[in-house]
N, C-alpha and C positions, 0 to 999 in steps of 0.2 A: 504494500500500500504506500501511497505517496503521502508525504507530509503536506502537500499542497491542498488547498481547499478546492474541491471539485464542486462547481456550481450545482450540478445535478444531484450530487450526494448531499450537499447542504440543504437543497430544496426537499429531498426525500426525508432527511432528518427533521426538518421543520414540520412537515406533514405528519410524521409519526408522533412527534411531541404533541402537536395539536390534537391528534386523535386520542392519545393517552390522557391528556387533560380533560377532553370531553367525556371519555369513559369514566373518569373519576368524578367529574361534575354531575353526571347522570346516575352515579352510584351503580354502574354496571360492573365495575371492577373495584376491588378494595385497593387501598393505597399500597399495601404490602405486595399485592400481585403486580402492580405497576412497577414497583421498585424491583421486583424479581425479573420482569421483562427487561428493564433497563440494565440490570446487572448482567443478564445473559447476553444482551447485545454488546456490552462493553467487553466481556470475555471473548466473544466471537471475534470482535474487531481486533483485539490484541493478538489472538491466535493467528488471524489472517495476516497481520502485520509481520509477525515472526516468521511465518511460513514464506511470505513473499521475499523476505530478506535472505532466506536460505537457498533460494533457486536463482 
């Protein structure tokens, strides 16, 4: 992964954040579930970053 900010990636992140906030506001997901989703995404991102540096 690149350290550069990809406009499409940043747009996707913004959309996901807005969706998670809406799910919280509508009480469709509990805050702990949203935090879990965000943690999973962060771990996946870090793993992809490490893998991209090894190839």
